[in-house]
C-alpha positions as CSV (number, residue, x, y, z in Angstrom):
1,M,4.9,69.7,183.6
2,A,7.6,71.6,185.5
3,W,10.3,72.6,183.0
4,A,14.0,72.3,183.8
5,Q,15.7,75.5,184.7
6,D,18.0,77.2,182.2
7,G,19.5,80.2,183.9
8,Q,16.7,82.4,185.2
9,T,14.1,81.1,182.7
10,A,12.2,77.9,182.9
11,K,12.5,76.1,179.6
12,P,11.9,72.5,178.6
13,R,15.1,70.4,178.3
14,V,15.1,68.1,175.3
15,V,17.7,65.4,175.0
16,T,18.2,63.3,171.8
17,T,20.3,60.2,171.3
18,I,21.8,61.3,168.0
19,K,22.8,64.6,166.4
20,P,20.2,64.6,163.5
21,L,17.3,64.4,166.0
22,A,18.8,67.3,167.9
23,I,18.9,69.3,164.7
24,I,15.2,68.6,164.2
25,A,14.3,69.3,167.8
26,K,16.1,72.7,167.8
27,S,14.4,73.6,164.5
28,A,11.1,72.7,166.0
29,L,11.5,74.6,169.2
30,G,14.0,77.4,168.6
31,D,15.1,79.3,171.6
32,S,12.1,78.2,173.7
33,A,13.9,75.0,174.7
34,V,17.3,73.7,175.7
35,V,18.3,70.9,173.2
36,E,21.2,68.5,173.8
37,Y,22.3,65.2,172.2
38,L,24.4,62.3,173.5
39,Q,26.3,61.2,170.4
40,S,29.9,62.2,170.0
41,N,31.3,63.3,166.6
42,N,33.4,60.2,166.2
43,Q,30.7,57.8,167.3
44,S,28.3,55.8,165.1
45,A,24.6,55.9,166.2
46,H,24.7,52.1,166.2
47,D,27.5,52.2,168.8
48,L,26.0,54.8,171.1
49,S,26.7,54.1,174.8
50,L,25.7,55.9,177.9
51,P,28.4,57.1,180.3
52,V,27.4,58.6,183.7
53,S,27.2,62.1,182.2
54,A,24.7,60.9,179.5
55,L,22.6,59.2,182.2
56,M,22.5,62.5,184.1
57,K,21.3,64.3,181.0
58,L,18.5,61.8,180.5
59,D,17.4,62.1,184.1
60,R,17.1,65.9,183.8
61,A,15.3,65.8,180.5
62,D,11.7,66.9,180.1
63,L,11.6,65.1,176.7
64,V,13.9,62.4,175.2
65,L,14.0,61.4,171.5
66,W,15.5,58.3,170.1
67,I,15.1,56.3,166.9
68,G,14.2,53.0,168.4
69,A,15.5,49.8,170.0
70,D,16.7,48.1,166.8
71,F,18.8,51.1,165.7
72,E,20.2,52.0,169.1
73,A,20.3,48.5,170.7
74,R,23.0,49.4,173.3
75,V,20.8,52.0,175.0
76,A,17.4,50.4,174.5
77,K,17.1,49.1,178.0
78,T,17.7,52.5,179.5
79,L,15.6,54.4,177.1
80,N,12.6,52.0,177.4
81,R,12.5,52.7,181.1
82,I,11.8,56.4,180.5
83,P,8.0,57.0,180.8
84,S,6.2,57.5,177.5
85,S,5.0,60.8,178.7
86,R,8.5,62.2,178.3
87,R,9.8,60.0,175.5
88,I,9.4,59.9,171.7
89,T,10.4,56.8,169.8
90,V,10.7,58.0,166.3
91,L,10.1,54.7,164.5
92,D,6.7,54.5,166.3
93,L,5.6,57.7,164.5
94,P,3.5,57.6,161.2
95,L,6.6,58.2,159.1
96,L,6.9,58.0,155.3
97,A,8.4,54.7,154.4
98,S,11.5,54.6,152.2
99,H,10.9,53.1,148.7
100,A,14.6,52.5,148.2
101,E,15.3,50.1,151.0
102,T,17.8,47.3,150.3
103,A,18.4,43.8,151.6
104,H,21.1,45.3,153.8
105,H,18.3,46.6,156.1
106,D,16.8,43.2,156.7
107,Y,18.4,42.8,160.1
108,L,16.6,46.0,161.2
109,G,13.3,45.4,159.3
110,V,13.3,49.0,158.2
111,D,15.7,51.7,157.1
112,P,16.1,53.7,160.3
113,H,17.8,56.8,158.7
114,V,14.3,58.4,158.5
115,W,15.5,62.0,159.1
116,L,17.0,62.2,155.6
117,N,13.5,62.5,154.1
118,P,12.4,66.1,154.9
119,H,8.8,65.1,155.0
120,N,9.7,62.8,157.9
121,A,11.6,65.6,159.6
122,N,8.3,67.7,159.6
123,I,6.4,64.8,161.1
124,I,9.1,64.3,163.9
125,A,9.1,68.1,164.5
126,K,5.4,68.2,165.0
127,A,5.4,65.3,167.4
128,I,8.0,67.2,169.5
129,Q,5.9,70.4,169.4
130,N,2.7,68.5,170.3
131,K,4.4,66.7,173.1
132,L,5.5,70.0,174.7
133,G,2.2,71.8,174.0
134,R,3.6,74.1,171.3
135,P,1.9,75.2,168.1
136,S,2.4,72.7,165.3
137,S,4.4,73.9,162.3
138,N,6.8,72.6,159.6
139,I,10.5,73.1,160.1
140,I,11.1,73.0,156.3
141,T,8.7,74.4,153.8
142,H,7.4,72.7,150.7
143,R,9.1,75.3,148.7
144,Q,12.5,74.5,150.3
145,I,11.9,70.8,149.6
146,A,11.0,71.6,146.0
147,D,14.1,73.7,145.6
148,A,16.3,70.8,146.8
149,A,14.5,68.5,144.4
150,A,15.2,70.9,141.5
151,Q,18.9,71.0,142.4
152,L,19.1,67.2,142.5
153,S,17.0,66.4,139.5
154,P,19.9,66.7,136.9
155,F,21.7,63.9,138.8
156,A,18.7,61.5,139.2
157,K,20.2,58.9,136.8
158,Q,23.8,59.2,137.9
159,Y,25.5,56.3,139.7
160,Y,27.7,56.4,142.8
161,L,28.9,54.3,145.7
162,T,28.5,54.9,149.4
163,H,30.6,53.7,152.3
164,H,27.5,53.1,154.6
165,D,24.1,51.9,153.6
166,A,22.3,55.0,155.0
167,F,20.7,56.9,152.2
168,G,17.5,55.1,151.2
169,H,15.2,57.8,152.6
170,F,17.2,60.6,150.9
171,V,17.1,58.6,147.6
172,S,13.4,58.0,147.9
173,A,12.5,61.6,148.8
174,F,14.3,63.0,145.7
175,N,13.9,60.2,143.2
176,L,17.6,59.5,142.9
177,S,19.3,56.3,141.7
178,P,20.3,54.2,144.7
179,G,24.0,53.6,144.9
180,M,25.5,50.4,146.2
181,S,27.2,50.4,149.6
182,I,30.6,49.1,150.7
183,R,29.2,48.4,154.2
184,D,25.8,47.5,155.5
185,A,23.3,49.7,157.4
186,S,25.1,49.1,160.7
187,G,28.5,50.0,159.2
188,G,29.5,46.3,159.2
189,Q,31.7,44.8,156.4
190,Q,29.9,42.8,153.7
191,G,30.8,39.5,152.2
192,A,33.1,38.7,149.3
193,K,30.2,38.1,146.9
194,T,28.7,41.5,147.6
195,Q,32.0,43.2,147.3
196,Y,32.6,41.5,143.9
197,L,29.1,42.6,142.6
198,L,29.7,46.1,143.9
199,R,32.9,46.4,141.8
200,K,31.2,44.9,138.7
201,T,28.1,47.1,139.0
202,A,30.2,50.3,139.6
203,S,32.2,49.7,136.4
204,K,29.1,48.8,134.4
205,N,27.2,51.9,135.5
206,N,30.1,54.4,135.3
207,A,30.0,55.3,138.9
208,R,31.3,58.8,139.5
209,C,32.5,58.8,143.1
210,I,32.4,57.1,146.5
211,F,30.7,58.9,149.3
212,V,32.3,58.6,152.7
213,E,31.1,59.8,156.1
214,P,33.3,61.4,158.9
215,Q,33.0,58.4,161.3
216,Y,33.4,55.8,158.5
217,A,36.3,57.1,156.5
218,D,38.1,53.7,156.7
219,K,40.7,52.3,154.4
220,D,38.3,50.0,152.5
221,A,36.8,53.0,150.8
222,S,40.2,54.3,149.9
223,V,41.3,50.9,148.5
224,L,38.1,50.6,146.4
225,A,38.5,54.2,145.2
226,Q,42.0,53.4,144.0
227,Q,40.9,50.1,142.3
228,L,38.0,51.9,140.4
229,Q,39.9,55.2,140.0
230,L,37.1,57.1,141.7
231,P,37.3,60.2,143.9
232,L,36.2,60.1,147.5
233,K,33.6,62.7,148.4
234,P,32.3,63.6,151.9
235,L,28.6,63.1,152.6
236,D,27.5,63.6,156.2
237,P,24.0,62.3,156.9
238,Q,24.4,63.0,160.6
239,G,25.1,66.7,160.3
240,F,28.1,66.7,162.6
241,D,29.1,70.2,161.4
242,Q,25.6,71.7,161.5
243,P,24.9,74.1,164.4
244,L,21.8,73.7,166.4
245,T,19.6,76.6,165.4
246,A,16.0,77.4,164.6
247,V,16.8,77.0,160.8
248,G,19.2,74.1,161.3
249,Y,17.3,71.4,159.5
250,P,16.9,73.4,156.2
251,E,20.6,74.2,156.4
252,F,21.4,70.6,157.0
253,L,19.4,69.4,154.0
254,N,20.9,72.1,151.8
255,G,24.4,70.9,152.9
256,L,23.5,67.3,151.9
257,V,22.4,68.6,148.5
258,V,25.6,70.5,148.0
259,Q,27.7,67.5,149.1
260,F,25.7,65.1,146.8
261,K,26.1,67.4,143.8
262,A,29.9,67.6,144.3
263,C,30.2,63.9,143.3
264,F,29.3,64.9,139.7
265,D,31.5,68.0,139.3
């Protein structure tokens, strides 16, 4: 395969649809590849669209990563045209299933936020390395995962709410209690019955906070926070503030751990 040119050095160019996959790709390849992503910082992965500039990036790419057609429906037609020799569909990999999936994911069939389980991140990273003929290695060590688990274990039974139903893989990986979500897995509003049960369950279980994400910090979370007298806490499963570096994924996971713990201060 002839790599795309980056300055004077031939390096593979990897393009991902969303930021979390770029974090994994850069961690897997380091400075030996150029890694870009298509998602903007105010854009949900579910709403990803492809302007001309994005189509140009995909055309230049030696390898393209995306989650899959159900998760990124708006770009599926374009991504499926890319030859499998230079494309990885993450949901086609032998990933670890989430044991904390909810009915809110029924429309997808599976919880697509697979990168929030660090064991899945290692599987994805190795698929990237193998596709580009690089040595296979983990991007986060078992010791780093164990350290994250130890930090989270005191909060395993604590209850919380989330704005977006996105954390099943994180909950499963670290044996946490699943919080109820204001919105479903696509960021869509849920019905009155679900909203009523959410308020009732939050009060019964002494919920400690409501987690909100940068692109979903809408007024419904603020209204509910006022009604239940709960603080809003940031939790960013897409790593919008995480730089793309060779140690980006461990840093991203550590950031999630710190953000999660802040709910219970």
